[in-house]
C-alpha positions in Angstrom: -27.7 8.8 -4.4 -28.5 10.9 -6.9 -25.2 13.0 -6.6 -21.9 13.0 -6.0 -21.1 13.9 -2.5 -18.4 16.2 -2.8 -16.0 17.7 -6.4 -15.5 14.8 -8.4 -11.5 13.7 -9.6 -12.3 11.7 -11.9 -14.4 9.3 -13.9 -13.6 5.8 -15.5 -14.8 2.4 -16.9 -13.8 -1.4 -15.3 -15.6 -4.4 -15.7 -17.4 -5.7 -12.8 -18.4 -9.3 -12.5 -22.0 -9.8 -13.5 -24.6 -11.8 -12.3 -23.1 -14.9 -13.6 -19.7 -16.0 -12.3 -18.3 -16.2 -15.7 -19.6 -12.9 -16.9 -18.4 -9.4 -16.7 -19.8 -6.2 -17.3 -18.8 -2.5 -17.7 -19.3 -0.4 -14.9 -19.2 3.2 -14.7 -17.1 4.6 -11.5 -16.8 8.5 -10.5 -13.9 10.1 -7.1 -14.5 13.0 -5.6 -13.3 14.8 -2.9 -14.8 15.9 -0.7 -14.4 18.4 2.8 -15.3 17.5 5.8 -16.2 20.7 6.9 -19.4 20.8 5.2 -22.8 19.6 7.0 -23.7 17.0 4.2 -20.3 15.1 4.2 -20.4 14.6 7.8 -24.4 13.3 7.7 -23.1 11.5 5.0 -20.6 9.7 6.4 -21.4 9.2 10.2 -24.1 7.4 8.1 -21.9 5.1 5.7 -18.4 5.0 8.4 -20.3 1.8 10.2 -19.1 -0.5 7.6 -15.7 0.3 8.2 -15.7 -1.6 11.5 -17.4 -4.6 9.3 -14.3 -5.1 6.9 -11.1 -3.0 8.9 -10.6 -4.8 11.9 -8.6 -1.8 13.4 -11.4 0.3 12.5 -12.5 3.5 15.2 -15.2 6.1 13.9 -14.3 9.9 13.1 -15.9 12.8 13.3 -14.8 15.2 11.0 -15.7 17.6 12.4 -12.5 17.8 14.7 -9.8 19.6 14.1 -8.0 18.8 17.2 -5.3 16.5 15.0 -6.0 18.6 11.6 -8.7 18.6 9.4 -10.8 16.0 7.2 -11.1 15.6 3.2 -13.1 12.1 2.1 -12.2 10.7 -1.4 -15.4 8.7 -2.1 -15.5 5.6 -4.7 -18.9 5.4 -6.9 -20.7 3.3 -8.4 -23.0 5.4 -11.4 -26.2 1.9 -12.4 -27.2 4.7 -14.9 -25.7 3.1 -18.2 -28.3 4.8 -20.4 -27.4 8.7 -22.0 -29.7 10.4 -19.6 -28.2 12.6 -17.0 -29.6 11.2 -14.0 -26.9 10.0 -11.7 -27.6 7.1 -10.0 -25.0 6.1 -7.3 -24.2 4.1 -4.9 -20.6 3.7 -2.0 -17.9 1.7 -3.6 -15.3 2.8 -1.6 -13.7 5.7 0.2 -10.1 6.8 1.7 -11.0 9.2 4.8 -7.7 11.5 4.7 -6.4 13.9 7.4 -4.5 17.2 6.5 -1.3 17.7 9.5 0.6 21.7 9.5 3.7 20.6 9.8 5.8 24.7 9.5 8.6 22.6 11.0 9.3 20.2 8.6 12.5 19.8 6.3 13.4 20.9 3.7 10.1 21.7 3.1 7.1 23.1 5.3 3.6 22.5 4.5 0.7 20.0 4.6 1.0 15.9 5.4 -1.4 14.1 4.1 -2.3 11.1 6.2 -4.5 8.2 5.1 -6.1 7.1 8.2 -8.7 4.5 6.4 -8.9 3.3 3.2 -12.3 0.6 2.3 -13.4 -0.8 -1.2 -16.3 -2.9 -0.5 -16.6 -7.0 -1.6 -18.0 -6.5 -4.7 -15.7 -4.8 -5.9 -12.2 -6.2 -4.7 -9.6 -7.1 -7.2 -10.0 -5.1 -9.5 -7.8 -2.1 -9.3 -10.1 0.0 -7.6 -7.6 1.0 -4.2 -4.6 1.2 -6.7 -6.9 3.6 -8.4 -8.0 5.8 -5.6 -4.3 5.7 -3.9 -2.3 7.2 -7.5 -5.5 9.6 -7.2 -4.8 11.2 -3.9 -0.8 11.8 -4.9 -2.8 13.3 -8.7 -4.7 15.7 -5.6 -1.3 15.9 -3.6 0.4 17.0 -6.6 -2.4 19.6 -7.8 -1.5 21.4 -4.7 -5.0 21.9 -4.1 -4.3 22.7 -0.4 -6.9 23.3 2.7 -7.1 27.4 4.0 -3.8 27.4 5.4 -2.2 28.1 1.9 0.7 25.6 1.7 1.3 22.7 -0.4 0.6 19.4 0.7 4.3 17.9 0.8 3.8 14.4 1.7 1.4 11.2 1.6 1.3 9.1 4.5 -0.7 5.6 6.1 -1.3 5.6 9.4 -0.8 2.2 10.4 -1.7 0.2 7.5 -2.9 -3.2 7.0 0.0 -5.9 5.2 -2.5 -5.8 1.7 -2.3 -1.8 2.1 1.9 -2.0 2.7 0.9 -3.8 -0.9 -0.9 -2.3 -2.5 1.0 0.9 -1.4 4.4 0.0 -1.9 3.3 -1.6 -5.9 1.8 2.2 -6.4 4.2 4.2 -5.4 6.2 1.8 -7.5 5.1 2.9 -10.5 5.4 6.4 -9.7 8.6 6.6 -9.2 8.8 4.1 -12.9 7.1 6.9 -14.6 8.3 9.8 -12.9 11.3 11.8 -14.6 13.2 11.2 -11.1 13.6 7.8 -12.6 17.4 8.9 -14.4 18.5 5.9 -12.1 22.2 6.2 -12.7 23.3 7.3 -9.7 22.1 3.5 -9.3 24.5 2.1 -12.1 23.0 -0.8 -14.1 25.4 -3.8 -13.7 23.2 -6.3 -11.2 26.6 -8.3 -11.2 28.7 -5.6 -8.8 28.8 -5.9 -5.5 28.7 -1.6 -5.5 24.6 -2.5 -6.9 23.6 -3.7 -4.1 24.6 -0.7 -1.9 23.0 1.7 0.5 21.1 4.4 -1.9 22.8 7.7 -0.2 20.7 9.6 1.9 20.6 13.2 0.1 18.8 11.3 -3.0 16.6 9.3 -1.1 15.7 12.9 0.1 15.4 14.1 -3.3 12.6 11.8 -4.7 11.5 11.4 -1.7 10.6 14.8 -2.1 9.4 14.6 -5.2 6.9 12.0 -4.8 6.1 13.5 -1.5 6.4 10.3 0.2 8.2 9.5 3.6 12.5 8.4 3.3 11.7 5.0 4.3 9.0 4.8 1.6 11.2 6.0 -1.6 14.3 3.4 0.1 11.6 1.0 -0.2 10.5 1.9 -3.4 14.9 1.7 -4.3 14.3 -2.4 -3.1 11.5 -2.8 -5.7 13.1 -1.6 -8.2 16.8 -3.1 -8.3 14.5 -6.6 -7.7 13.2 -5.1 -10.9 16.5 -4.8 -12.3 17.3 -7.8 -11.4 14.7 -9.7 -12.6 15.0 -8.1 -15.9 18.3 -9.6 -15.9 17.9 -13.3 -15.1 15.9 -13.1 -18.2 18.3 -12.6 -20.4 20.1 -15.8 -22.5 23.2 -17.4 -21.0 23.7 -15.4 -18.2 26.0 -16.9 -15.3 26.2 -15.8 -11.3 22.6 -16.0 -10.7 22.9 -17.3 -7.0 25.4 -14.3 -6.2 23.4 -11.8 -7.7 20.0 -13.2 -5.2 22.6 -13.7 -2.6 23.7 -10.1 -3.2 19.6 -8.6 -3.1 18.6 -11.1 -0.2 21.3 -9.7 2.1 20.8 -6.2 0.9 17.5 -6.5 1.9 18.2 -8.8 5.7 20.0 -5.4 6.4 17.3 -3.2 5.8 14.8 -5.1 7.5 17.9 -4.9 10.5 18.6 -1.3 10.7 14.4 -1.2 10.3 13.1 -3.6 13.1 16.3 -3.1 15.7 14.0 -3.1 18.2 12.0 -5.5 17.6 14.9 -8.3 17.5 16.7 -6.6 20.4 13.9 -8.3 21.8 14.1 -12.1 21.6 14.8 -14.1 24.3 15.5 -16.8 22.2 18.5 -14.9 20.5 20.8 -15.3 17.1 18.2 -18.7 16.9 15.1 -16.7 16.8 16.5 -13.6 15.3 17.6 -15.2 12.3 14.3 -17.1 11.9 12.4 -13.5 12.1 14.1 -12.1 9.9 13.9 -15.0 7.4 10.0 -14.6 8.4 9.6 -11.2 7.4 12.2 -11.5 4.1 9.8 -13.9 3.1 6.7 -11.8 3.2 8.6 -8.6 1.9 9.6 -10.0 -1.2 5.9 -11.2 -1.1 4.6 -7.7 -2.6 7.7 -6.4 -3.7 7.1 -9.5 -6.6 3.7 -8.2 -7.3 5.2 -4.5 -7.7 7.8 -6.1 -10.4 5.2 -8.6 -12.2 3.0 -5.4 -12.5 6.0 -3.6 -14.0 7.2 -6.1 -16.4 3.8 -6.1 -17.6 3.3 -2.9 -18.3 
């Protein structure tokens, strides 16, 4: 490509592996947002979307002109191979996210447009370089600018359609970072004493709704963000010298997460044929999986 598809939202540089496995080189990347109604966008996306079937197990083709579920936009990530100072660009696709915009006129407390992330793909040469996080953050930045489609309604929520486990971890890390950076992180309502059992009580429903609306995420995702925040506070507390009661604090946190998981996946637990032993084993498995990506978010924050 000699020019990007869609409107340029941002550009950035990031190191990538060079010709040798030990070499790294600085590469230029461009994030754009393209309207699915544009015939040139539809033509380009039809040409590149077979890639999704290679890398996304449950991928289906998307007809960008199909408005039966809502209107489509695509966020593209391009690498600019032109390293000279000349204006001419030499672009190749590095990834994309398809975004379905759905009108929700009866949503409470505020009607508007819900943007659903349907497919998210970063091509293998660019894995483990933070591009997925950068693109998802760009989706939220786009929503925050209130660049709503022709309906004139604001974007009020970003959610994800059937996310894979790796994308769940990515989303949780991005949302937790946004939670920490936002002014809404005056967490006096949570308290700071992790040795007090009240620290692990559920966040009041009205507070969850308030922050979920501010971050433009679901109420459940806001609960996840709070659970990661509490884990971060626990880990900070454990780093202090001469602290006692670690076992009790860890137990309280574990019980909080398992109670949350039990509520979220009540139907699956009820379908267990092995009784309480099988339920206990499942909860343990889900807890371990949850902690893996919660710790990813905590580690990212504590290294900032």
